[in-house]
VEXDREN-2710 file (C-alpha; in Angstrom, 1 decimal):
% VEXDREN-2710
k/r/px/py/pz
1/MET/5.3/-0.7/-32.2
2/LYS/6.9/-0.3/-28.6
3/LYS/10.2/-1.9/-28.1
4/ARG/10.7/-5.4/-26.5
5/ASN/13.3/-6.1/-24.1
6/ASN/14.6/-9.0/-23.0
7/PRO/13.7/-9.4/-18.9
8/VAL/16.1/-12.6/-18.8
9/ALA/19.2/-10.9/-20.5
10/ARG/18.3/-7.9/-17.6
11/ALA/17.5/-10.4/-14.9
12/SER/21.0/-12.4/-15.1
13/SER/22.5/-8.8/-15.0
14/MET/22.4/-8.3/-11.3
15/ASN/22.1/-11.6/-9.8
16/PRO/20.9/-11.5/-6.4
17/SER/24.8/-12.1/-4.7
18/ARG/25.9/-9.0/-6.6
19/ARG/22.8/-7.2/-5.0
20/ARG/23.5/-8.7/-1.5
21/PHE/27.2/-7.4/-2.4
22/VAL/26.4/-3.9/-3.3
23/GLN/23.9/-3.3/-0.2
24/GLY/26.7/-4.5/2.0
25/LEU/28.9/-2.0/0.6
26/ALA/25.9/0.7/1.5
27/ALA/25.6/-0.5/5.0
28/GLY/29.4/0.2/5.7
29/GLY/29.2/3.5/5.4
30/ALA/28.6/7.1/3.3
31/LEU/31.1/7.6/0.3
32/ALA/31.4/11.0/1.6
33/GLY/33.0/9.3/4.6
34/LEU/36.0/7.8/2.6
35/GLY/36.9/10.7/0.8
36/PHE/34.9/10.4/-2.5
37/LEU/32.8/13.2/-2.3
38/ASP/32.4/16.8/-0.8
39/LYS/28.5/17.2/0.0
40/PRO/27.3/14.9/2.8
41/VAL/25.5/11.6/1.8
42/TRP/22.8/10.3/3.7
43/ALA/24.1/6.7/5.0
44/LEU/21.2/4.4/4.6
45/GLY/22.9/1.4/5.2
46/ALA/23.7/2.0/8.9
47/PRO/21.3/0.7/11.5
48/ALA/20.5/4.3/13.3
49/GLN/17.6/5.1/15.0
50/LEU/14.8/7.0/13.2
51/ARG/15.2/11.3/14.6
52/GLU/12.4/12.2/16.1
53/LEU/10.4/15.2/16.8
54/SER/8.4/16.4/19.7
55/GLY/5.9/19.3/20.7
56/THR/3.9/21.3/18.8
57/ASP/6.1/23.6/17.1
58/PHE/7.7/22.2/13.6
59/ASP/9.9/23.0/11.0
60/LEU/10.6/20.8/7.9
61/VAL/12.6/21.5/5.1
62/LEU/12.2/19.8/1.8
63/ASP/16.0/19.6/-0.3
64/GLU/17.0/17.4/-2.4
65/THR/19.7/14.9/-1.2
66/PRO/23.2/12.3/-2.6
67/VAL/22.2/9.6/-1.2
68/ASN/23.7/5.6/-1.9
69/PHE/21.7/2.6/-0.8
70/THR/23.2/0.0/-2.9
71/GLY/27.0/1.3/-4.3
72/LYS/25.2/3.0/-6.8
73/MET/24.5/7.5/-5.9
74/GLY/21.4/8.8/-6.7
75/VAL/19.2/11.5/-5.2
76/ALA/16.3/11.3/-2.6
77/THR/13.6/14.2/-2.2
78/THR/14.7/14.2/1.9
79/ILE/13.3/16.5/4.3
80/ASN/15.6/17.8/7.2
81/GLY/18.3/16.0/5.0
82/GLN/17.3/12.3/5.8
83/VAL/15.1/9.2/4.3
84/PRO/13.1/8.9/6.0
85/GLY/12.1/11.6/7.3
86/PRO/12.2/12.5/11.2
87/VAL/9.6/10.8/13.3
88/LEU/6.7/13.2/14.3
89/ARG/5.5/12.7/17.9
90/TRP/1.9/14.7/18.5
91/ARG/-0.1/14.6/21.8
92/GLU/-4.1/14.3/20.8
93/GLY/-5.9/17.5/21.0
94/ASP/-3.3/20.2/20.8
95/THR/-3.3/22.7/17.9
96/ILE/-0.2/21.3/15.9
97/THR/1.9/23.9/13.9
98/LEU/4.2/22.7/10.9
99/ARG/6.0/25.2/8.6
100/VAL/7.3/23.1/5.5
101/THR/10.2/25.0/3.6
102/ASN/11.1/24.3/0.3
103/ARG/14.1/23.9/-1.0
104/ARG/13.7/21.7/-4.4
105/LYS/13.7/23.1/-7.8
106/SER/9.8/22.2/-7.8
107/SER/7.0/22.3/-6.4
108/SER/5.9/20.2/-3.7
109/SER/3.6/19.2/-0.6
110/ILE/3.3/17.0/2.0
111/HIS/0.2/15.4/2.6
112/TRP/-0.8/14.2/6.4
113/HIS/-1.7/10.6/5.9
114/GLY/-5.3/9.4/8.0
115/ILE/-5.0/12.2/9.6
116/ILE/-8.9/14.3/9.7
117/LEU/-8.3/17.9/9.4
118/PRO/-9.7/20.8/7.3
119/SER/-9.3/20.5/3.7
120/GLN/-7.1/23.4/3.0
121/MET/-4.7/21.5/5.6
122/ASP/-5.0/18.1/3.9
123/GLY/-1.7/19.2/1.4
124/VAL/-3.1/17.8/-1.8
125/PRO/-2.5/20.3/-4.7
126/GLY/-4.5/21.3/-7.3
127/LEU/-7.8/20.4/-4.4
128/SER/-6.6/21.8/-1.2
129/PHE/-4.1/24.0/-1.9
130/ALA/-1.6/25.0/-4.7
131/GLY/1.6/23.7/-3.4
132/ILE/5.0/24.7/-1.9
133/ALA/6.8/26.5/-4.4
134/PRO/10.6/26.5/-4.9
135/GLY/11.8/28.8/-2.0
136/GLU/8.5/29.4/-0.3
137/THR/7.3/27.7/3.1
138/PHE/3.9/27.3/3.8
139/THR/2.3/26.7/7.4
140/TYR/0.3/23.9/7.9
141/ARG/-1.7/24.4/11.6
142/PHE/-4.4/22.2/12.4
143/LYS/-6.0/20.5/16.0
144/VAL/-5.0/16.8/16.2
145/GLY/-8.1/14.9/17.4
146/GLN/-7.2/11.5/17.1
147/SER/-4.4/9.5/18.4
148/GLY/-2.3/6.1/16.8
149/THR/0.2/5.6/14.3
150/TYR/-0.1/7.1/10.8
151/TRP/2.4/8.7/8.1
152/TYR/3.2/11.8/6.2
153/HIS/4.3/11.9/2.5
154/SER/4.2/13.8/-0.4
155/HIS/1.7/14.5/-3.0
156/SER/3.8/15.9/-5.6
157/GLY/4.9/14.3/-8.7
158/PHE/6.6/10.8/-8.2
159/GLN/8.4/12.7/-4.9
160/GLU/7.0/9.9/-2.6
161/GLN/9.1/7.5/-4.6
162/THR/12.4/9.3/-3.8
163/GLY/12.1/9.3/-0.5
164/GLN/9.9/12.1/1.1
165/TYR/7.9/10.5/3.9
166/GLY/8.1/9.8/7.6
167/SER/6.5/8.5/10.6
168/ILE/3.4/9.8/12.7
169/VAL/2.8/9.0/16.6
170/ILE/-0.2/10.9/18.2
171/GLU/0.0/10.1/22.1
172/PRO/-3.7/9.4/23.4
173/ARG/-5.2/11.7/26.2
174/GLU/-6.0/9.2/28.1
175/ARG/-4.1/5.8/28.2
176/ASP/-4.2/3.0/25.9
177/PRO/-6.0/0.0/27.2
178/PHE/-3.2/-2.3/26.7
179/ALA/0.6/-1.8/27.9
180/TYR/4.3/-2.2/26.6
181/ASP/7.7/-1.2/28.0
182/ARG/9.3/-0.1/24.6
183/ASP/8.3/1.7/21.3
184/TYR/9.6/0.8/18.2
185/VAL/8.7/2.4/14.8
186/VAL/9.1/0.5/12.0
187/LEU/8.8/2.2/8.3
188/LEU/8.6/0.0/5.3
189/SER/9.3/1.4/1.7
190/ASP/11.1/0.9/-1.5
191/TRP/14.2/2.5/-3.3
192/THR/15.0/2.6/-7.0
193/ASP/18.4/4.0/-8.2
194/ALA/16.5/4.6/-11.6
195/SER/14.2/7.5/-11.7
196/PRO/10.5/7.0/-11.2
197/GLN/10.1/9.0/-14.4
198/PHE/12.3/6.1/-15.6
199/VAL/10.5/3.3/-14.3
200/PHE/7.2/4.6/-15.1
201/SER/8.3/4.9/-18.6
202/ARG/9.2/0.9/-18.8
203/LEU/5.3/0.1/-17.3
204/LYS/3.5/2.1/-19.9
205/GLU/6.7/0.8/-22.3
206/MET/6.0/-3.1/-21.5
207/ASP/3.3/-5.2/-19.7
208/GLY/5.7/-6.9/-17.5
209/TYR/9.0/-5.0/-17.7
210/TYR/10.4/-5.7/-13.4
211/ASN/8.7/-9.4/-13.6
212/TYR/11.1/-12.1/-13.9
213/ALA/8.9/-14.6/-12.5
214/LYS/6.7/-15.7/-15.1
215/LEU/5.4/-19.1/-15.9
216/THR/8.3/-21.5/-17.9
217/ALA/8.0/-24.6/-19.4
218/VAL/9.1/-26.7/-16.2
219/ASP/5.9/-25.0/-13.7
220/PHE/3.9/-26.4/-17.0
221/LEU/5.2/-29.9/-16.5
222/LYS/4.4/-29.7/-13.1
223/ASP/0.7/-28.2/-13.2
224/ALA/0.4/-31.3/-15.8
225/ARG/1.1/-33.8/-13.3
226/LYS/-0.9/-32.5/-10.5
227/ASP/-3.6/-31.4/-12.5
228/GLY/-3.8/-32.9/-16.1
229/LEU/-2.3/-32.3/-19.1
230/ILE/-5.6/-30.6/-20.3
231/SER/-6.7/-28.5/-17.4
232/ALA/-2.8/-27.7/-17.7
233/PHE/-3.3/-26.6/-21.2
234/ARG/-6.5/-24.7/-20.9
235/SER/-5.2/-22.3/-18.0
236/ARG/-2.1/-21.2/-19.8
237/GLN/-4.5/-20.9/-22.9
238/MET/-7.0/-18.5/-21.2
239/TRP/-4.0/-16.6/-19.4
240/ASN/-2.4/-16.2/-22.7
241/GLU/-5.5/-15.1/-24.7
242/MET/-5.8/-12.3/-21.7
243/ARG/-2.4/-11.2/-22.7
244/MET/-1.5/-11.7/-18.6
245/SER/0.6/-13.4/-16.5
246/PRO/-0.7/-15.4/-13.2
247/ARG/2.2/-14.2/-11.7
248/ASP/2.0/-10.2/-12.2
249/LEU/1.4/-9.5/-8.6
250/THR/3.0/-6.1/-8.4
251/ASP/4.2/-3.9/-11.8
252/VAL/7.5/-3.1/-9.9
253/SER/10.0/-5.9/-8.2
254/GLY/12.9/-6.7/-6.6
255/ALA/14.2/-6.3/-10.0
256/THR/15.1/-2.5/-9.2
257/TYR/13.6/-1.8/-5.9
258/THR/15.8/-2.5/-2.9
259/TYR/13.3/-3.1/0.1
260/LEU/14.2/-0.7/3.1
261/MET/13.2/-0.7/7.2
262/ASN/13.3/2.1/8.8
263/GLY/15.9/4.2/5.8
264/ALA/18.4/0.4/6.4
265/THR/18.8/-2.0/3.2
266/PRO/18.5/-5.8/4.2
267/SER/22.5/-5.5/4.8
268/GLY/22.2/-2.6/7.1
269/ASN/19.8/-4.2/9.4
270/TRP/18.1/-2.0/11.3
271/ARG/18.1/-2.8/14.9
272/GLY/15.7/-2.0/18.2
273/LEU/17.1/-3.5/21.2
274/PHE/14.9/-5.3/24.4
275/ARG/15.5/-6.7/27.5
276/ARG/14.0/-10.1/28.2
277/GLY/10.7/-10.3/29.3
278/GLU/9.8/-6.8/27.9
279/LYS/6.6/-6.1/25.8
280/VAL/7.5/-4.3/22.8
281/ARG/5.4/-2.2/20.7
282/LEU/6.2/-2.1/16.8
283/ARG/4.3/0.8/14.8
284/ILE/4.8/-0.9/11.9
285/VAL/4.1/1.4/8.6
286/ASN/3.8/1.0/4.5
287/GLY/5.5/3.9/3.3
288/SER/6.2/2.3/-0.1
289/ALA/5.3/3.7/-3.4
290/MET/4.0/0.0/-4.7
291/SER/5.4/-2.6/-2.5
292/TYR/2.9/-5.0/-0.1
293/PHE/4.5/-6.7/2.5
294/ASP/3.8/-9.6/4.2
295/VAL/5.5/-9.1/7.9
296/ARG/6.1/-12.3/10.5
297/ILE/9.0/-12.6/13.3
298/PRO/9.9/-15.9/13.3
299/GLY/10.2/-17.4/16.9
300/LEU/7.7/-14.7/18.1
301/LYS/3.6/-14.4/18.0
302/MET/2.6/-10.6/17.0
303/THR/-0.5/-8.8/19.3
304/VAL/-2.3/-6.7/17.2
305/VAL/-3.3/-4.3/18.4
306/ALA/-4.6/-1.0/16.1
307/ALA/-4.8/-0.8/12.5
308/ASP/-4.8/2.4/10.8
309/GLY/-4.0/4.2/13.7
310/GLN/-7.1/3.0/15.5
311/ASN/-7.3/0.8/18.7
312/VAL/-8.4/-3.0/18.0
313/HIS/-9.5/-5.8/20.0
314/PRO/-6.0/-7.6/20.3
315/VAL/-5.8/-10.6/18.5
316/SER/-2.1/-12.7/18.0
317/VAL/-1.0/-13.4/14.8
318/ASP/2.5/-14.5/13.1
319/GLU/2.0/-12.9/10.2
320/PHE/0.1/-10.6/8.2
321/ARG/-0.1/-8.5/4.9
322/ILE/0.4/-5.0/4.9
323/GLY/-1.0/-3.0/1.9
324/VAL/0.9/0.1/0.2
325/ALA/-0.1/3.2/3.6
326/GLU/-1.8/0.9/6.0
327/THR/-0.4/0.8/9.8
328/TYR/-0.7/-2.1/12.1
329/ASP/1.1/-2.1/15.5
330/VAL/2.0/-5.1/17.2
331/ILE/3.3/-5.7/20.7
332/VAL/5.3/-9.0/20.9
333/GLU/7.1/-10.2/24.2
334/PRO/10.8/-11.8/23.7
335/HIS/11.1/-14.2/26.6
336/ASP/15.0/-15.1/25.7
337/ASP/18.0/-13.2/25.6
338/ARG/18.2/-13.5/21.6
339/ALA/18.0/-12.1/18.1
340/TYR/14.9/-12.2/16.1
341/THR/14.7/-11.1/12.8
342/ILE/11.7/-8.6/11.4
343/PHE/11.7/-10.0/8.2
344/ALA/8.7/-8.1/5.0
345/GLN/8.8/-10.0/2.2
346/SER/7.2/-8.5/-1.3
347/ILE/4.1/-9.4/-1.8
348/ASP/6.0/-11.7/-5.4
349/ARG/8.6/-12.5/-3.4
350/SER/11.4/-10.7/-5.3
351/GLY/13.0/-9.4/-2.0
352/TYR/12.5/-8.4/1.4
353/ALA/13.3/-5.6/3.9
354/ARG/15.1/-7.0/7.7
355/GLY/15.8/-5.3/11.0
356/THR/16.4/-7.0/14.2
357/LEU/15.1/-7.5/17.6
358/ALA/18.3/-8.4/20.3
359/PRO/19.0/-7.6/23.5
360/SER/23.1/-6.3/22.4
361/ALA/23.2/-4.4/19.1
362/ASP/26.1/-7.0/18.2
363/MET/23.8/-9.7/17.9
364/GLU/21.6/-11.0/15.2
365/ALA/19.4/-13.9/13.8
366/ILE/19.3/-16.0/11.0
367/VAL/16.9/-14.6/8.0
368/PRO/14.4/-17.1/6.5
369/PRO/13.9/-17.4/3.2
370/MET/11.8/-16.5/1.3
371/ASP/8.2/-18.4/0.2
372/PRO/7.6/-19.8/-2.9
373/VAL/6.5/-16.9/-5.5
374/PRO/2.3/-17.1/-5.7
375/THR/0.3/-17.8/-8.7
376/LEU/-2.9/-16.4/-9.1
377/THR/-5.9/-18.5/-10.0
378/MET/-9.0/-17.6/-12.1
379/ALA/-10.8/-18.6/-8.9
380/ASP/-8.5/-15.9/-6.8
381/MET/-10.1/-13.1/-9.8
382/GLY/-13.2/-14.5/-9.5
383/MET/-12.9/-15.2/-13.4
384/SER/-15.2/-17.5/-15.5
385/MET/-14.9/-17.7/-19.5
386/LYS/-18.2/-16.0/-19.8
387/GLY/-17.4/-12.6/-17.7
388/MET/-14.3/-12.0/-19.6
389/ASP/-13.3/-10.2/-22.4
390/MET/-11.4/-12.1/-24.3
391/SER/-11.1/-9.3/-27.3
392/GLY/-10.8/-6.4/-24.9
393/MET/-13.2/-4.8/-26.9
394/ASP/-16.3/-7.1/-27.6
395/MET/-18.9/-7.2/-25.2
396/LYS/-21.9/-6.4/-27.4
397/GLY/-23.7/-10.0/-25.7
398/MET/-23.8/-8.1/-22.8
399/ASN/-27.2/-6.8/-20.5
400/HIS/-26.3/-3.7/-18.8
401/GLY/-30.1/-3.1/-18.1
402/GLY/-30.4/0.2/-19.8
403/MET/-28.7/1.5/-16.4
404/ASP/-26.7/4.8/-16.1
405/MET/-24.0/3.9/-14.5
406/LYS/-22.1/7.4/-15.1
407/GLY/-23.0/8.7/-11.5
408/MET/-21.6/5.5/-10.1
409/ASN/-24.8/6.1/-7.3
410/HIS/-26.4/2.4/-8.1
411/GLY/-29.3/2.5/-5.3
412/GLY/-28.2/-0.1/-3.2
413/MET/-28.4/-2.8/-5.4
414/GLY/-24.5/-3.9/-5.3
415/MET/-24.7/-5.6/-1.8
416/LYS/-28.5/-7.3/-2.0
417/GLY/-26.5/-10.8/-3.1
418/VAL/-24.1/-9.5/-0.5
419/ARG/-26.7/-9.9/2.5
420/ALA/-28.3/-12.8/0.5
421/ASN/-25.4/-14.7/0.5
422/HIS/-22.8/-13.6/2.9
423/ASP/-20.0/-14.8/0.7
424/MET/-20.1/-14.3/-3.0
425/MET/-21.7/-11.1/-4.7
426/GLU/-23.1/-11.3/-8.1
427/VAL/-21.8/-8.0/-10.5
428/LYS/-24.6/-7.8/-12.5
429/TYR/-24.2/-4.7/-13.9
430/HIS/-20.7/-2.9/-15.4
431/SER/-20.9/0.9/-16.5
432/PRO/-20.6/1.6/-20.7
433/SER/-17.4/3.2/-19.7
434/GLU/-15.6/-0.1/-18.7
435/TYR/-15.6/-1.5/-21.8
436/GLY/-12.8/-0.2/-24.0
437/PRO/-8.6/-0.3/-24.4
438/GLY/-9.0/1.0/-20.5
439/THR/-10.0/-2.5/-19.0
440/VAL/-9.8/-5.7/-20.1
441/MET/-11.8/-7.6/-17.4
442/HIS/-15.0/-7.9/-15.7
443/VAL/-15.7/-10.1/-13.5
444/ASP/-18.6/-12.5/-13.0
445/GLN/-18.8/-12.6/-8.7
446/VAL/-16.8/-11.1/-6.4
447/SER/-16.1/-13.2/-3.1
448/THR/-16.7/-10.2/-0.1
449/ARG/-15.1/-12.7/2.4
450/LEU/-13.2/-10.7/4.7
451/ASP/-11.3/-14.1/6.3
452/ASP/-9.3/-14.4/2.9
453/PRO/-5.5/-13.6/4.0
454/GLY/-4.7/-13.9/-0.2
455/VAL/-3.1/-15.6/-2.6
456/GLY/1.0/-16.5/-1.6
457/LEU/-0.5/-16.8/2.3
458/ARG/-3.6/-19.5/2.1
459/ASN/-2.8/-22.7/3.9
460/ASN/1.2/-21.9/4.7
461/GLY/1.1/-22.9/8.5
462/ARG/1.3/-19.8/10.1
463/ARG/-1.8/-18.2/11.2
464/VAL/-2.4/-14.8/9.0
465/LEU/-4.1/-11.8/10.0
466/THR/-7.1/-11.0/7.8
467/TYR/-10.0/-8.0/8.3
468/ALA/-12.0/-10.7/9.6
469/ASP/-9.5/-10.8/12.6
470/LEU/-10.1/-6.5/12.7
471/LYS/-12.3/-5.3/15.3
472/THR/-12.6/-1.7/16.2
473/LEU/-13.2/-0.7/19.8
474/GLY/-16.4/0.7/19.9
475/THR/-18.8/1.2/17.4
476/TRP/-19.9/3.1/13.8
477/LEU/-19.8/6.8/14.1
478/ASP/-23.0/7.5/12.9
479/PRO/-25.7/4.5/13.9
480/ARG/-27.6/5.4/10.9
481/GLU/-28.0/3.0/7.9
482/PRO/-26.4/4.7/4.8
483/GLY/-29.0/7.0/2.1
484/ARG/-27.1/5.5/-0.5
485/ASP/-24.9/3.0/-2.0
486/ILE/-21.9/3.9/-4.4
487/GLU/-20.6/1.0/-6.3
488/ILE/-16.9/1.6/-8.0
489/HIS/-15.4/-0.9/-10.0
490/LEU/-11.2/-1.0/-9.9
491/THR/-10.3/-1.2/-13.3
492/GLY/-7.4/-1.4/-15.5
493/ASN/-5.6/-2.8/-18.8
494/MET/-1.8/-4.1/-17.3
495/GLU/-0.1/-4.2/-21.3
496/ARG/-1.4/-0.8/-21.9
497/TYR/-0.6/0.0/-18.1
498/MET/-4.4/2.2/-17.6
499/TRP/-5.9/2.6/-14.4
500/SER/-9.4/4.1/-13.4
501/PHE/-11.9/3.8/-11.5
502/ASN/-15.3/2.2/-13.5
503/GLY/-13.0/2.6/-16.1
504/VAL/-13.0/6.3/-16.5
505/LYS/-9.2/7.9/-15.6
506/PHE/-9.6/11.2/-13.4
507/SER/-8.3/13.0/-16.4
508/ASP/-11.8/12.5/-18.1
509/ALA/-13.7/11.7/-14.8
510/GLU/-16.1/14.3/-13.1
511/PRO/-16.1/14.2/-9.0
512/ILE/-17.8/12.4/-6.8
513/ARG/-20.5/14.2/-4.7
514/PHE/-21.4/13.7/-1.6
515/THR/-24.0/16.1/0.5
516/TYR/-22.6/17.2/3.8
517/GLY/-24.1/15.2/6.7
518/GLU/-25.2/12.0/4.5
519/ARG/-24.4/8.5/5.4
520/LEU/-23.2/6.5/2.4
521/ARG/-22.1/3.3/1.4
522/ILE/-19.0/2.6/-0.6
523/VAL/-18.9/-0.9/-2.3
524/LEU/-15.7/-1.5/-3.9
525/VAL/-15.1/-4.2/-6.6
526/ASN/-12.2/-5.1/-7.6
527/ASP/-12.1/-6.2/-11.4
528/THR/-8.3/-6.2/-12.2
529/MET/-5.8/-9.0/-10.6
530/MET/-3.9/-6.9/-8.5
531/ASP/-4.7/-5.8/-4.9
532/HIS/-5.4/-2.4/-4.7
533/PRO/-5.4/0.0/-1.5
534/ILE/-7.5/2.8/-1.8
535/HIS/-7.2/5.7/0.6
536/LEU/-9.9/8.5/0.6
537/HIS/-9.0/11.6/2.3
538/GLY/-10.2/13.2/5.0
539/LEU/-13.3/10.9/6.1
540/TRP/-12.6/8.1/8.1
541/SER/-13.6/4.4/5.7
542/GLU/-15.8/2.2/8.2
543/VAL/-15.2/-1.7/6.8
544/GLU/-18.6/-3.8/7.4
545/ALA/-19.1/-7.0/7.8
546/PRO/-20.8/-9.1/4.8
547/ASP/-23.8/-9.3/7.4
548/GLY/-23.4/-5.4/7.4
549/SER/-22.2/-5.2/11.0
550/PHE/-19.2/-2.9/12.0
551/GLN/-15.8/-4.3/11.3
552/VAL/-13.0/-1.9/11.5
553/ARG/-12.3/1.2/11.3
554/LYS/-9.7/2.3/7.9
555/HIS/-8.1/5.2/5.8
556/THR/-6.8/3.1/3.5
557/VAL/-8.6/-0.4/2.2
558/SER/-6.9/-3.0/0.4
559/VAL/-9.1/-4.9/-1.9
560/LYS/-8.1/-8.1/-3.3
561/PRO/-8.4/-9.3/-7.0
562/GLY/-11.8/-10.6/-7.1
563/HIS/-13.0/-9.5/-4.2
564/ALA/-15.6/-6.7/-3.2
565/VAL/-15.3/-4.7/0.0
566/SER/-18.0/-2.5/1.5
567/TYR/-17.6/0.2/3.7
568/ARG/-19.5/3.3/5.1
569/VAL/-18.5/7.0/5.6
570/LEU/-20.5/9.7/7.1
571/ALA/-19.8/12.9/5.1
572/ASP/-18.4/14.9/8.2
573/ALA/-16.1/17.3/6.7
574/LYS/-16.7/20.0/4.0
575/GLY/-13.8/20.5/1.7
576/ARG/-12.6/18.8/-1.9
577/TRP/-11.2/15.6/-1.0
578/ALA/-8.5/13.1/-3.0
579/TYR/-9.9/9.5/-3.6
580/HIS/-6.9/7.1/-5.6
581/CYS/-5.3/4.2/-5.2
582/HIS/-2.5/4.5/-3.1
583/LEU/0.3/2.1/-5.8
584/LEU/2.0/5.7/-6.9
585/TYR/1.8/4.6/-10.6
586/HIS/-1.6/3.3/-10.4
587/MET/-2.6/7.0/-9.3
588/ASP/-0.9/8.7/-11.6
589/ALA/-1.9/6.5/-14.5
590/GLY/-5.6/7.9/-13.7
591/MET/-7.4/5.0/-10.5
592/PHE/-8.1/8.9/-8.9
593/ARG/-11.0/10.9/-7.8
594/GLU/-11.9/13.7/-6.5
595/VAL/-14.7/14.1/-3.9
596/ARG/-16.8/16.7/-2.9
597/VAL/-18.9/16.7/-0.1
598/ALA/-20.8/20.3/0.2
END
């Protein structure tokens, strides 16, 4: 029997004021500088600027380095001795050479996220290459055929969680279609003093181990007053029978995470300077392991000019949600000589990263309070009682129509309902593999709306960015209609911490096969209660609107609970490519596939 820990007791052991104190200690300087250590320590509370390397020839060293973010010593996997790794500045059209030396005690790797390159340069051990053994150097070399904001990270074990990541800025051969005076990278990430192996084991041991925001009796009384006693009771009964919490928005929270901005804690307060009237470009990268962030700058409008490195028609917003591995470029134009807070709160409101834009380094702005903790509803997840497997096993009554779902090729049936409705997609078929201990939810219908900002952001009084607002400059990479559709369900069992595609974890799955040169459509259906950022290596994902028109080109597609997103893919790069959820522990638990293009 699994040991059940007491989340309330654990929560009380480190209250918010205590966590702010230890973060402030880290911001005061490295322990090495105070004489406590002989080895240098990466002092990550300090608001220093990110180091940058530019040109065509780079040397990167992977190592293990003592760090202190919270007042407690830890060990990070560093690149050139720092977290994050240096900003790499390339130029479109250049051939880049990167010599990566591994001084760690275990094998490592670097994946160049969102960069279109030969498969043997992609950096995924077991697919692209064997990995970089301790003491060895691997040379990556490829021609850069794109521009924009990207990032890089380890694809070995849990090294991404422990600090092995950095950002990439690729200057275009021709000028960008927008002007700016200053240019800053803003890299968001999450740090835990616990080892990733410990975090993963606790997630498998206890559902909601890091979730301290579960509904209480007081919340029930509020719901009863608002919706009526019977309605409130039935809602709680449904969640209890599914053994889930409507506040399980993320697996790992601020209970263990300290959220970082360019390697600085909230107390460290990274700073970017400006002169009044300047246009400042912020290249915002979510390089975290598990955390979605809602980003805003109170007092400033943000003009979104690029998504995942691709220029878009400018759109002015107050706030946007950024999934793990996504990037957004925004331009802000401060008209006053005052400080502004860059505020990035986690999706579950358990913590935040923050920095400051100001005319002077000694200026600081008020940090806004976090929003209320969002609560999912059955409607959020596209659920009705008949669509739920309340026992987790008995789905005999469902009619699968004799359809063999093994190959996941649904012959285009997946989006027909979307074309007819432009809003909802009826889910009529599920793979037989989706019924078992690895999955607990199956939706009856999913929303295909791209204009839904998501739970916690709807009707909050701010203008929130959605995929419907994003329109990549230009049009399809290939004007052909897709020759076939592949429908993939995002599936999981939170209680057992099992995650998969179509109910099959990676170790039991066959590769997904693309024919070189074909045009196809992928339809992602989220049968779970969490947002999932899905990344296809080596190929662009061109999201289409519900009516089938071109919307936005991305390398990472975020899918909300109870939603379906469709995108077209041109299989123009031969090789073995990774395809996975970019929530690190979900990927490790099985939400991963190999895509073979031949």
